[in-house]
C-alpha positions as CSV (number, residue, x, y, z in Angstrom):
1,M,-26.5,-63.3,12.0
2,N,-30.0,-62.0,11.2
3,K,-30.1,-60.2,14.5
4,L,-26.9,-58.3,13.8
5,F,-28.1,-57.2,10.4
6,P,-30.4,-54.4,11.5
7,I,-27.7,-53.0,13.9
8,F,-25.3,-53.0,10.9
9,I,-27.8,-51.0,8.8
10,I,-28.4,-48.5,11.6
11,A,-24.7,-48.0,12.0
12,V,-24.2,-47.4,8.3
13,L,-27.1,-44.8,8.3
14,L,-25.6,-43.0,11.3
15,L,-22.2,-42.8,9.7
16,S,-23.8,-41.5,6.5
17,L,-25.8,-38.8,8.3
18,G,-22.7,-37.8,10.2
19,S,-20.6,-37.4,7.0
20,V,-23.4,-35.3,5.4
21,S,-23.6,-33.1,8.5
22,W,-19.8,-32.8,8.6
23,G,-19.7,-31.9,4.9
24,Q,-22.4,-29.3,5.4
25,D,-20.4,-27.7,8.2
26,Q,-17.5,-27.1,5.9
27,P,-17.3,-23.5,4.7
28,K,-17.5,-22.6,1.1
29,V,-14.6,-20.7,-0.5
30,L,-14.4,-16.9,-1.2
31,K,-11.4,-16.3,-3.5
32,I,-9.6,-12.9,-3.4
33,G,-6.9,-12.3,-5.9
34,I,-3.6,-10.7,-4.8
35,A,-1.3,-9.4,-7.5
36,T,2.0,-8.2,-6.0
37,A,5.7,-8.1,-6.7
38,L,7.2,-11.3,-5.3
39,T,10.3,-10.9,-7.4
40,G,12.2,-8.0,-9.0
41,P,13.1,-4.6,-7.7
42,G,9.6,-3.9,-6.3
43,A,9.7,-7.0,-4.0
44,G,10.8,-4.7,-1.2
45,W,7.2,-3.5,-1.2
46,G,5.5,-6.5,-2.7
47,I,6.6,-9.1,-0.2
48,P,5.5,-7.1,2.8
49,F,2.2,-6.6,0.9
50,R,1.9,-10.4,0.6
51,D,2.9,-11.0,4.3
52,A,0.2,-8.5,5.5
53,T,-2.6,-10.0,3.4
54,I,-1.7,-13.5,4.7
55,L,-3.2,-12.4,8.0
56,L,-6.6,-12.4,6.3
57,D,-6.2,-15.9,4.7
58,G,-8.5,-18.4,6.3
59,K,-10.9,-15.8,7.9
60,I,-14.4,-17.2,8.2
61,I,-17.3,-14.9,7.3
62,V,-21.1,-15.5,7.0
63,I,-23.0,-14.4,3.9
64,G,-26.7,-15.2,3.6
65,G,-26.5,-17.6,6.5
66,E,-23.7,-19.6,4.9
67,K,-20.1,-19.8,6.0
68,Y,-17.3,-18.9,3.7
69,E,-13.5,-19.1,4.2
70,V,-11.4,-16.4,2.6
71,K,-8.8,-18.0,0.3
72,L,-6.1,-15.6,-1.1
73,V,-4.8,-16.5,-4.6
74,Y,-1.4,-14.9,-5.3
75,E,0.2,-13.9,-8.7
76,D,3.6,-12.2,-9.2
77,N,3.2,-8.9,-11.0
78,K,6.9,-8.1,-10.7
79,Y,6.0,-4.4,-10.4
80,T,5.8,-4.0,-14.2
81,A,2.9,-3.1,-16.4
82,K,3.4,-6.2,-18.7
83,D,3.6,-8.7,-15.8
84,G,0.8,-6.9,-14.1
85,V,-1.5,-7.6,-17.0
86,T,-0.4,-11.2,-17.0
87,A,-1.1,-11.6,-13.3
88,M,-4.5,-9.9,-13.6
89,E,-5.5,-12.1,-16.5
90,K,-4.6,-15.2,-14.6
91,L,-6.6,-14.2,-11.6
92,V,-9.7,-13.1,-13.6
93,F,-9.7,-15.7,-16.4
94,D,-8.0,-18.8,-14.9
95,H,-8.8,-18.4,-11.2
96,K,-12.2,-16.8,-11.9
97,V,-11.9,-14.2,-9.1
98,K,-14.1,-11.1,-9.0
99,F,-12.2,-9.3,-6.3
100,V,-8.5,-8.4,-6.6
101,A,-6.0,-6.4,-4.6
102,C,-3.0,-5.1,-6.6
103,M,0.3,-3.7,-5.4
104,G,2.4,-1.2,-7.5
105,T,1.8,1.8,-9.7
106,P,2.8,0.4,-13.2
107,P,0.9,-2.9,-12.7
108,T,-2.2,-1.3,-11.2
109,M,-2.4,1.3,-14.0
110,A,-2.2,-1.5,-16.5
111,T,-4.8,-3.6,-14.9
112,I,-7.5,-1.0,-14.3
113,P,-8.9,-1.4,-17.9
114,I,-9.2,-5.2,-17.3
115,A,-11.1,-4.6,-14.1
116,E,-13.4,-2.1,-15.8
117,E,-14.1,-4.3,-18.8
118,N,-14.8,-7.4,-16.8
119,K,-16.5,-5.8,-13.8
120,V,-14.0,-6.9,-11.2
121,I,-13.6,-5.0,-8.0
122,L,-9.9,-3.8,-7.9
123,T,-8.2,-2.2,-5.0
124,G,-4.7,-0.9,-5.8
125,V,-1.6,0.8,-4.6
126,T,-0.7,3.4,-7.2
127,T,0.7,6.8,-6.4
128,V,-0.4,8.3,-9.7
129,A,-3.4,10.6,-9.3
130,Q,-5.1,9.9,-12.6
131,A,-5.6,6.2,-11.7
132,A,-8.8,7.0,-9.8
133,K,-10.9,9.6,-11.6
134,P,-14.6,10.3,-12.3
135,G,-16.0,7.6,-14.6
136,I,-13.9,4.7,-13.1
137,K,-16.4,2.3,-11.6
138,Y,-14.5,-0.7,-10.2
139,F,-11.1,0.6,-9.1
140,F,-10.7,1.8,-5.5
141,R,-7.4,3.3,-4.2
142,L,-6.2,3.0,-0.6
143,I,-2.8,4.6,-0.8
144,L,-2.4,8.3,-1.1
145,T,-0.8,9.7,-4.3
146,S,2.1,12.2,-4.8
147,K,-0.6,14.7,-5.6
148,D,-2.2,14.2,-2.2
149,M,1.0,14.0,-0.1
150,Y,3.4,16.4,-1.8
151,P,1.7,19.6,-0.8
152,T,1.5,18.7,2.8
153,T,5.1,17.3,2.8
154,Y,6.6,20.5,1.3
155,R,4.5,22.7,3.6
156,W,5.6,20.6,6.6
157,L,9.2,20.9,5.7
158,S,9.1,24.7,5.1
159,K,7.3,25.2,8.5
160,N,9.1,22.6,10.7
161,R,12.6,22.5,9.1
162,P,13.1,26.2,8.2
163,N,16.9,25.7,7.9
164,L,16.4,23.4,4.9
165,K,16.0,25.9,2.1
166,R,17.8,24.3,-0.9
167,I,16.2,21.2,-2.3
168,A,17.2,18.6,-4.8
169,Q,15.2,15.8,-6.5
170,L,16.6,12.5,-7.9
171,A,13.7,10.6,-9.5
172,P,13.2,7.2,-11.2
173,Q,12.1,7.7,-14.8
174,V,8.7,6.1,-14.4
175,E,5.2,7.4,-13.6
176,Q,5.7,8.1,-10.0
177,G,9.1,9.8,-10.5
178,E,7.7,12.1,-13.2
179,A,4.8,13.0,-11.0
180,S,7.1,13.8,-8.1
181,I,9.3,16.1,-10.2
182,K,6.2,18.0,-11.5
183,A,4.9,18.4,-8.0
184,G,8.2,19.4,-6.5
185,T,8.8,22.1,-9.0
186,A,5.5,23.8,-8.3
187,L,5.6,23.3,-4.5
188,A,9.2,24.5,-3.9
189,A,8.2,27.8,-5.4
190,K,5.0,28.0,-3.4
191,Y,6.6,27.3,0.0
192,G,9.7,29.4,-0.4
193,L,12.2,26.5,-1.1
194,E,14.9,26.8,-3.8
195,M,15.0,23.9,-6.2
196,V,18.7,23.6,-7.1
197,Y,18.9,20.2,-8.8
198,Q,16.5,17.8,-10.6
199,E,17.4,14.7,-12.5
200,F,16.0,11.4,-13.6
201,Y,17.7,8.0,-13.3
202,K,16.9,5.0,-15.4
203,P,15.2,2.0,-13.6
204,G,17.9,-0.6,-12.7
205,T,20.5,2.0,-12.0
206,Q,23.0,0.9,-9.3
207,D,25.7,3.6,-9.8
208,F,24.4,6.9,-8.5
209,Y,27.8,8.6,-8.0
210,P,27.6,10.6,-11.3
211,H,24.1,11.9,-10.4
212,L,25.1,12.6,-6.8
213,T,28.3,14.4,-7.8
214,K,26.3,16.8,-9.9
215,M,23.8,17.2,-7.1
216,I,26.4,18.0,-4.5
217,R,27.8,20.8,-6.6
218,A,24.4,22.5,-6.4
219,K,24.8,22.5,-2.6
220,P,21.3,21.3,-1.5
221,D,20.3,21.0,2.1
222,I,17.7,18.2,1.5
223,L,17.2,15.5,-1.1
224,D,13.8,14.2,-2.3
225,V,14.3,10.7,-3.8
226,C,10.9,10.8,-5.4
227,I,9.2,7.6,-4.5
228,S,12.2,5.4,-5.2
229,F,12.2,1.7,-4.3
230,P,13.5,0.9,-0.8
231,A,16.7,-0.8,-2.1
232,V,17.4,2.1,-4.5
233,T,16.8,4.6,-1.7
234,A,19.3,2.8,0.5
235,L,21.9,2.9,-2.3
236,I,21.4,6.6,-2.9
237,I,21.8,7.3,0.8
238,K,25.0,5.2,1.0
239,Q,26.6,6.7,-2.0
240,A,25.7,10.3,-1.1
241,R,27.3,9.8,2.4
242,E,30.4,8.2,0.8
243,L,30.8,11.4,-1.3
244,G,30.6,13.4,1.9
245,W,27.2,14.9,1.6
246,K,25.6,15.4,5.0
247,G,22.1,16.7,4.1
248,V,18.7,15.3,4.9
249,V,17.2,12.6,2.7
250,F,13.4,12.0,2.5
251,N,10.9,10.0,0.5
252,V,7.2,10.4,0.0
253,A,7.0,6.6,0.2
254,G,8.0,4.0,2.8
255,A,11.1,1.9,3.3
256,D,11.8,-0.4,6.2
257,P,14.6,0.9,8.4
258,E,16.2,-2.5,8.3
259,D,16.4,-2.4,4.5
260,I,18.0,1.1,4.6
261,I,20.4,0.3,7.4
262,K,21.5,-3.0,5.9
263,V,22.8,-1.2,2.8
264,A,23.6,2.3,4.0
265,G,24.6,1.6,7.6
266,V,23.3,3.1,10.8
267,E,25.3,6.3,10.6
268,A,24.4,7.1,7.0
269,A,20.7,6.4,7.6
270,E,20.5,8.8,10.5
271,G,17.7,11.3,10.0
272,Y,16.2,9.7,6.9
273,M,12.5,10.7,6.8
274,T,9.4,9.3,5.1
275,F,6.1,11.0,4.5
276,V,3.5,8.3,3.7
277,G,-0.3,7.8,3.5
278,S,-0.3,4.4,5.2
279,T,0.3,2.9,8.6
280,E,4.1,3.1,8.9
281,Y,6.9,1.5,10.9
282,D,6.1,1.8,14.6
283,M,2.4,1.4,14.9
284,S,2.8,1.2,18.7
285,S,3.6,4.9,18.6
286,P,1.4,7.2,20.7
287,V,0.3,9.0,17.4
288,C,-1.4,5.8,16.2
289,T,-4.9,4.7,16.9
290,K,-6.0,1.8,19.1
291,T,-6.9,-0.3,16.1
292,E,-3.5,0.4,14.6
293,Q,-1.8,-0.6,17.8
294,E,-3.8,-3.8,17.9
295,F,-2.9,-4.6,14.3
296,Y,0.8,-4.0,15.1
297,K,0.6,-6.6,17.9
298,K,-1.2,-9.1,15.6
299,Y,1.4,-8.7,12.9
300,F,4.4,-8.7,15.3
301,N,3.1,-11.8,17.0
302,K,2.9,-13.7,13.7
303,Y,6.2,-12.6,12.2
304,G,8.4,-11.3,15.1
305,Y,8.9,-8.0,13.3
306,F,6.8,-5.2,11.7
307,R,7.1,-4.1,8.1
308,L,6.4,-0.8,6.3
309,G,2.8,0.0,5.4
310,A,1.6,-3.4,6.7
311,G,-1.7,-2.0,7.9
312,M,-2.6,-0.4,4.5
313,W,-1.4,-3.5,2.6
314,Y,-3.7,-5.6,4.7
315,D,-6.6,-3.1,4.1
316,N,-6.4,-3.6,0.4
317,A,-7.8,-7.1,0.8
318,S,-9.7,-6.8,4.1
319,I,-11.7,-3.8,3.0
320,I,-13.1,-5.9,0.1
321,V,-14.1,-8.6,2.5
322,N,-15.7,-6.1,4.9
323,A,-17.7,-4.6,2.0
324,I,-18.9,-8.1,1.0
325,Q,-20.0,-8.7,4.5
326,K,-21.9,-5.5,4.6
327,A,-23.5,-6.2,1.2
328,Q,-24.3,-9.8,2.3
329,S,-23.7,-10.6,-1.3
330,F,-20.9,-11.5,-3.8
331,D,-22.7,-9.4,-6.4
332,V,-20.1,-7.0,-7.7
333,E,-22.5,-4.2,-8.2
334,K,-23.8,-4.5,-4.7
335,V,-20.3,-4.6,-3.2
336,R,-19.3,-1.6,-5.3
337,K,-22.2,0.4,-4.0
338,I,-21.3,-0.4,-0.4
339,M,-17.7,0.7,-1.0
340,E,-18.9,4.0,-2.5
341,T,-21.3,4.8,0.3
342,E,-20.7,3.0,3.5
343,V,-18.2,3.4,6.4
344,L,-15.8,0.5,6.3
345,E,-13.3,-0.9,8.8
346,S,-9.7,-0.2,8.1
347,V,-6.6,-0.6,10.3
348,A,-6.7,3.2,11.0
349,G,-10.3,2.8,12.2
350,P,-13.7,3.5,10.5
351,S,-13.0,4.9,7.1
352,K,-14.9,6.0,3.9
353,F,-14.0,6.4,0.3
354,G,-14.3,9.9,-1.0
355,I,-12.8,12.9,-2.8
356,Q,-14.9,14.3,-5.7
357,E,-11.9,14.7,-7.9
358,Y,-11.2,10.9,-7.7
359,G,-14.8,9.9,-8.4
360,G,-15.2,9.2,-4.7
361,H,-12.9,6.2,-4.9
362,Q,-10.0,7.4,-2.7
363,L,-9.9,6.0,0.8
364,L,-9.7,8.8,3.3
365,V,-6.8,7.9,5.6
366,P,-4.2,9.9,7.5
367,M,-0.6,10.7,6.6
368,Y,2.3,9.7,8.8
369,I,5.8,11.1,9.2
370,S,8.7,8.8,10.4
371,K,12.4,9.2,10.8
372,I,15.4,6.9,11.6
373,T,17.2,7.8,14.8
374,K,20.1,5.7,16.1
375,G,19.1,2.7,13.9
376,K,15.4,2.7,14.8
377,A,12.4,4.2,13.1
378,E,10.0,6.4,14.9
379,T,6.5,7.5,13.7
380,F,6.3,10.9,15.3
381,A,3.5,12.8,13.5
382,R,0.1,12.1,12.1
383,I,-1.8,14.3,9.7
384,E,-5.6,13.7,9.4
385,W,-7.1,13.3,6.0
386,K,-9.0,16.6,6.1
387,D,-5.7,18.5,6.5
388,W,-3.9,16.9,3.6
389,A,-7.0,17.1,1.4
390,R,-7.5,20.8,2.1
391,E,-3.8,21.4,1.5
392,A,-4.1,19.6,-1.9
393,G,-7.0,21.8,-2.8
394,Y,-9.7,19.2,-3.1
395,T,-13.4,19.8,-2.8
396,M,-14.2,19.1,0.8
397,P,-17.5,17.3,1.7
């Protein structure tokens, strides 16, 4: 019995050392907050945002010689300012995160003050220009705004669709809709288009027949739905076709072709166009970069389909992680400096934040144009950032 005792002690010691070594090999956790619309009318954009960022969950990075596993913490902002504040406060004060990606104009606009006050790095999807401006320190925008995209959109239409002269706008009575009407009014005059109808609709509207009846009387060739939600866009298209209108519908925002076709039908959706500042539908398109095509395969292999803007949605979280890796630190000020000055990896390829008018906090990414043809969406044109920035009148580096 005494002879076995030393062997027992050695075995216990070996097991203890093994457990310590195993514990040391386990990565620490890097929490990234994700505030997106999981419910409500904005879920048509918010759920794809979630699905894209999930691809980053579990990624292992090394900071200061130690391994960290990326853990994404989700809160539902319901695409409203009120719920956006609630989601951000939960992430910052309950989950103690210092890095957040937010989806949606109203919630992002409402959470920027929280990020600034508490020194939290915030990336956000907001199409309102004034969200990023000189003096803002911690908010970085990845999507392009109506101010960025509208000049190029209207110029492209006037040049490439010269038969479409009479334009109408039907806009949601929220920030992005108001910005779209303002931009459309000025740009139609600038590019020789005739604005024949403009009207707002209240959020939650389902019956667009009264609006569309008035619009049709004005005899427009083309309808701008002014950054309407995907589900709303589909309803507008469906009801316009039911009233016999055969003009072209476009949006300076994305909507999955499946979402449009499911409501409007294949025939009604024919020719619907989107102008967007994010990786759009068919990223296997020849106009897309190699890194975009690779991301398309990665996303498709996981889900069996591809969703609108998935590359840019993913970038909202991944670009924070990339900046942390480059800083080799979780210090917010060091990470902020990297985001302001360094080239970072995006789905579109190596990218920088810039634009003097936005305080240097706008990611410089291309625009894309897509259309639905015979029930399928095709990305057929790419506009580089220098082209849309020049058209928008920004100070060029």
